Structures are given as C-alpha cells and as structure tokens.
C-alpha positions, 0 to 999 in steps of 0.5 A: 215525633222525632226531630232531626238533630243534625241540620241539613248542611254542606256536608250532606249528599243533597239534590236539589235547591237549598232554598226548596220549600221541603227538604226530604232527608233519608237515612238508608242502607243500600242492602236493606230491601225496604230501602230498595223498595223505597227508592223508586217511591223517592224518584216518583216524589222528585218527579212530583215535586220538581223544584220544590223538593231537596232531597238528602241522603244519609248513610245508615248501614245496618251492617250486622244484617246486611254484610254488603251495607258498608262497602256499598256506602264506602263505594257511594262516598268514593263516587261523591268525592269524584262528583258522582255520588247520585250516579252511584246511589241510583245504581247501588239501589236499582242493583241491590241483588248484585252488591259485592266487590265485583259489582262495585268495581264495574260500577266505578268503571262505568262512572270512568273512576279507578278501580284500584283507588276504589280498592285502595279506599275500601282497604283503608277504610277511607270513608268509615269516619264519614258514614259513621257520623251519618249514622250516630247523627241518625241514632241521635235523631231516633232512627232505628231502622231503614229507611227512615225519612224526615220532612223539614226535620220532623220524623215522617212515621206515615206508610212508605207509599206514594199517596201518603208521602206525597200528601205529607210533602205537599202539605209542607209545600202548601204551608210554605206557599201560604206563609209567604 
C-alpha cells in the first residue's frame, strides 16, 4: 500500500478543519470522466462526515489523454489566487462536457474575476509550476491514474463507491475517537 510522500501542508487546497479526524486527499484531473463520476461521491462523503473530514485536492492532469486538463487546472489555480478555488473546482467537474476557453471565461465571469487576467495567466503558464509540483508529488506517492485517494496518508485502493469509501473513512474516524 502506498503512502502519501508529500504531507498535507498550507500550500494545498483544503476544505475542512486541519484538526479533522480524517483527511481525504484526491489527486484528480478535471477532464477525467472517472474524476467527474467521483465528484458527487466526494460531496456525499463530505455531507456524511461533516466537520470530521478535511478534503484536499491536488492536480494530476493527464494532459496527453485529456487536452483540456492543464487549462482547467490552471483556471482553478487562477480562481484560487482570488479565494475561489472550490467554486471553480466544483464548476469544472460539474461541467466537464463544456471544458474549453469559452467555458473558462464564462466561469471566471460568474466568479466576478477578470477574463483578461485569466487569459494572460494561461498564456504565460503562470500556474504550471504549482500544478507540476502536485503532479510530481503524486508520482512520488504512487499515483498512476485518476482519481487516486489517500485517507490519512494511506492510499485507498478500494472501490470508488459511496458505501465502501464511507466505511473506510468512518473506520478512521472511529479509530481516532477511540485513541482519545
């Protein structure tokens, strides 16, 4: 079983308290259909576990297979610099069939961000190094496809189904409660 080689840190996109009993790290690709299918599952898990879950998302664009993956990741990173990562993240997954320059402009417009600034950032590759750092950390951790999940640093290799993941996450929460 693989372990997360790059610990969760302040550079990560994190939703939930640092003190949550369980941290779920997802390495994902915004154009990957499996990531798109996992997105509502992750939302359900967040609802189930509430404050006991911290979600971390790391970019793992499979650009050779998914030509919009890198631009989508850069759009999310652009939104992140304006405090709107999770809004962009959700919109990208919820609109996978629309990924492309026109959608990215519409998205930043909805977020009241500058389309010109986004375009300049995309052209300059402003966020490429950050995305590569996520990607390389994933490779070091044994990620070879998307989505790949880690629960409190341990790779989750079970089925990407609500019941199985809820059981795995709940077991970690229960263990954390018992060790208090």
